[in-house]
N, C-alpha and C positions, 0 to 999 in steps of 0.2 A: 693699426692698419697692416694687413698682411700683404706680402708680396708673393708671387707664385712659387718661388723656390724655397720658401721657408719650410714647407711641409714635405719635401722630398729628401732622400738621403744625400749625403754630401757627395758621394761618388756619382750619383745621377746629376747633381748640379755641376760637377766638374765636367762630366761628359757633355752636358748641354752647352756649357761655356766653350768647350773645345770645338763643338760643331758651329757655334756662332762665329768664332774666330775664323774657322776654315771657310764657311759658306757665305758669311755676310761681311765681316770686317776686312779681311785681306783682299777680297775682290773690290772693295770700295776704296782702297788706299790711294790709288791715283786720283780719284775724284776728290778725296779729302785734301790731298796735297794741292790740286789745282784750284780748289775753291777756298782753301785755308779754313775749312769748317767741315764738321761731320754733318751729313744730311740729317735733318730733324727726324725723318722716319726711322733712322737707325738709332738715334738717341731715344726715341720713344720705345723702340724695341728693347734697348738696354734698361729703360725704366720698367717695362712690363716684366722683364726677367729678374728684376730685383738687384741689379748690379750696383745701384747707388746705396744699398743698405747692408752690404756684406758685414761690416764690423759694428754696426749699430745694434745695441741690445734688442732682444725680441720684444721686451715690454714696450719699446718705443717704435715698433714696426719693422725692425731690421731682422737680419738673419742671425746675428749674434755669433758669427764664426770665431773660432779660436785664432790665435796668432798663427799657428801652423796651417790651419785651413786657409786663412787669408793669404798666406805666402804661396800656397799651392795654386790658389785661384789667380793671384797676380802673375805668377809665372806663365799661366796659360794666356791671360788677356794681353800680356806684354809681348806675345809673339805676333800680334798685329801692330800696326803703326802706333807710335807713342800716343798719338792724339786720343785714341780710344781709352787707354788707361787714364790719361789726364782728365778726360771729361767726367768720369765718375770717381776718379781717385781722390779728389779733395774731400768728397763726402765720406769716403771710406778711410780717410787718413787725416792729414793735418787740419782740414777745414772743419772737422766734426769731433776729433778726438779730445780736444780741450773741453768741449761741451759735455762729452760723455764722462770724462774724468772729474771735472770740477764744477760743472754747471749746477745751479740750484734745481730743485725738482720742477719748479715752475718753468724755468728756462728749458729744461729737457723736454717737458711736455709740449711746450710751445713750438720747438724747432725740430727736434729729432725725427718725429714721424714724417714731417715734410721733407727732410733731408733723405730719409730712408727710401721714400717713394720716388725721389728724383724730381719732385715738384720744385724744390729749391736746389740751387747750386751754391756751394760754399767756397770760401777761400781763406787762407791765413795771411794777414798783412803784417809782416814783421820787418823784412829787409827795407833799407832806405838807401838813397844815393850815397850817403856817407857811412852807412852802417850795414855790415854783413856778418863777417865772422865774429866780430866783437858785438854780440847782440845786446849786451847791457848798455851800450852807448846810444840806444834809441833816442832820437831827437823829437819825434812827434810827442806833443804834450796833450794832457787831458786835465783841464782845470775844473774843479767842482764849483758849480754855481747853483745853490739851492738844491732842487731835486733833479738836477741835470749835470752832465759833464760836457765841456766844450773842448773839442779836439782841433788842433792845428798841426800841420806838418805834411810830409810827403813820403809815400812808400814807393818802392821800385821793384821790378822783376817779379810781380805777383801773378802766379798762375791762376787763370780763370777770372781775374779781376774784371775784364770787360763784360763778362756774362754772369757774374756772381749775383746772387740774391741776398746772401748773408755773409758778412765780413767779420772774421775774428781779428780784431785789431789790437796790437800791442802798443801801448803808449805810456809816457812818463807821467805819473800822478804826483810824484814827490820830487820837485826840482832840486832839493837840497841834499838828496842822497845820490851816491855814486855806485851803490851796490844793487843787487837784483831786486831788493825791496822797493826800489823806485818805480818798478814797472807793474802795470795792471793790464788786464785783457777786457775788451769790450765786444759785445755783439751788436752789430750795426746793420740795419736793413738797407738794401739798395733803394735809392730814391730819397734817402734822408738828406735834407738840405745841407749843403756844405761838403758832402761826400761826392767827389767827382773822379770816376775812373777815366784814365787816359785812353787814347786810341791804341789798338794792339801794336806791339812792336813788330818791326821786320827782323826776322831772326835767321840764324844760320841754318836751323832745321826745326823739326817738330811742328811742321805745318798742321793746322787744324787744332792746335792747342793755344788759345789766346792768352797772351801775357802782356801786362801793362803797368804803368804807374797808377797811383791813387793819390789825389790831393784832398786834404782836409782844410777847409776854410771856415772857421767858426762853426764846425759841425756839432750841433747840439744833440746829445744822446740822453735818454732817460736814465736816471741812476739805477733803475732796476735792470738795466742792460749791462751793468758791471758783471763780468763773468764770475759766478760764484758768490757775488755780493760782498766781496772783501777786497780792499785795495792791497797792492803789494805782492800779489800772487801770480802776476802775469808771466813772469819768467819761468817759474816752476811749472805752471800749466803748459806753457809752450814746450818745455823740455820733456814733459810726459808725452806730449803728442809726437815730438820729434824722435824720441827714443824708439817708440813703436814704429813710426814711419820709416826710420832708417832700415828696419828689417823689411818693411814693405818695399822700399825702394831697391834694396838689394835683390829682392825677388823680381822686381821689374827688370833690373839689369840682367838677371839670369835668364828670364824669359826672352829678352831681346837677343842675348847671346845664343840661345837655343835656335831662334829663328835664323840668325846669321849663319850658324853652323849648318843648318838644314840647307840653306841656299848654297853654301860652299860645297857641300857634299853632292848636291844635285848637279851643280855645274861641273864638278870634278869627274862625275860619271858620264856626262854627255859631251863635254867639250873635248875634241880630239886634236892632237898634235903629233906629228911624226907617226901617224897611222894608229895611234893608241889613245884611249881616254887619258886625260892629264892626271887622273887619280892613280894611274899606274906608276907615276914617277915619285921617287922616294922623297924629294924635297917638298912636293905638294902634300904627300902623306904626312910629313913631319908637321906642316902647318895644321893639318886636320887633327893630328894627334894632340898637339899643344892646345888647340881650341877645345877639343873634347875634354881634355884635362881641366881647363879653366872652367868649363860648364859644370863638370862634376864636382869640383872642389867648391865652387860658389853655391851650388844647390845643396850640397851636404852641410856646409857651414850655415846657410840660412835656415834650413829645416831644424838643425840641432839647436840653434839659438832661439828659434820660435818655440820649440818644445820646452826649453828651459824657462822662457818667459811665461809660458802657460802654466808651468809648475810653480810659479811664484818667485823665481830667482831674480836677483838684480843682474840684468844683462846689459847695463849701460856701456861697458867697455866692449862687450861682444857685439852689440848693435853697431858700434863704430867700426869694428873689424869687418862686419858683414858689408856695410855700405862701402868702406874703403876697398875691400878685396873685390867685391862683385862689380863695382863700377870700373875699376881698373881692368879686371878680367874681360868685361864686355868691350872695353876699348881695344884690348889686344885682339879679341876675336873679330871685331869689326875691321881692324886694320888687315888682319890676315885674309879675311874674306875678300876684301877689295884686291889684295895681292893675288889671290887664286883666280879671280875673275880677270885680272889684267886690265887692259884698256876698257873692256866692257864694264868693269866695276867702277870706272870713273865717269862713265857717260850715262846720264839718266835715261836716255832713249833706249838703252840696251838692258839695263838691270835695275832692280829695286835697291840693290845694295848701296848705291850712291846715296840714296835717301836715308837708308838705315844707318849708314856710317855717320852722316851728319846728325841724325837724331841721337845717336849714342854719345856724342861728344859732351852733351850737357850733363850726363850722369855724374861726371867727376867734379861738377861745380856746385850743383844745388843741394840743399839740405846738408851743408858742410862740405867744403872742398876736401880733396884727398889730403892736402897738407894739414888742415885743421884736424882731421881724423887721426893722422899720424901723431900729432901732438897729444890729442886726447888719449890715444892708446898708450903712448909712452908714459904720460903722467900717471895713468891708472896702474900701469905695470910697475912703475917705480914705487907708487904708493902702497901697492900690495906687498912689495918686498920690504919696504921700510915705512910702516904706518906712521911713524913719528916725524917723517920729513915735513 
């Protein structure tokens, strides 16, 4: 199944996306925030433009973009409200990557074309009320009964859960093991008896991106829906998805920082105090310079890491560095932008930066908190220096 942007050059696809963000997404941001949902007409437009299939291989109906290309696309889309990226992002990231990497051929044929077209929305159900950074401690269980598995447990903070059609669920298949081999991944369709998404949370920000809990009550899943057909590989599958997604998320953070800096510069050139634009004052210029430096360092780091991944290198540590640096950098840019706007930056009636600031706060939490990435980076740095540790 082809999508319209598969057969155009990448630069044309990038230009088309830039126009979509400028002419359709950004003008709709206030409506999205007020309704807490993206208008379906815009979602349909995203489907028709192929935005749900960017990273899915061409043989399954996607565009098959490289990691670098995907990063560049994500930097553009993230310059609109986070909801637009989140709406398609699970299909081009954690909701589909496990299937791309480790799914059986039958599973790929069954699901990937429908994910690429946007007919289906996916999500990854890993986090639980008592399980976050310590992912191996998953408490949701999957018990084999004949030709089925029966799942029980509860997931929390799952992006797109209220609207998902296909859930990749990490569950414990071996209660006697405490290592990663205890976990398996399952593909579960919405509407399966016993799978109950909760109502969307009320959140600090990111309106229009629904997030909720999921409860599994004796949820019976055919054994053929075990991802890859082999037990005990769920953790490895999840990490493959997350390592790539951390580069994607770093690109999202960079795109958000670019938008925030654009807003800050525009305001600095038009807001006047003491008879002059505030951009003439050196302390405002210092904040702009620091923000521009954060944007450039994040962008350079993300693109370099993406290219290295495309070349086949192990960039596990570098992906952590990307996510850590870019999310922290975006937070700094968001804070400076509010400061440059002054009171107008705190009041939603005056400026969009109040909303953008709230949206940016989540970046340092999901898909590995900054503190977890610090630990990962340090451990891998020490391991490289002393392999026998």
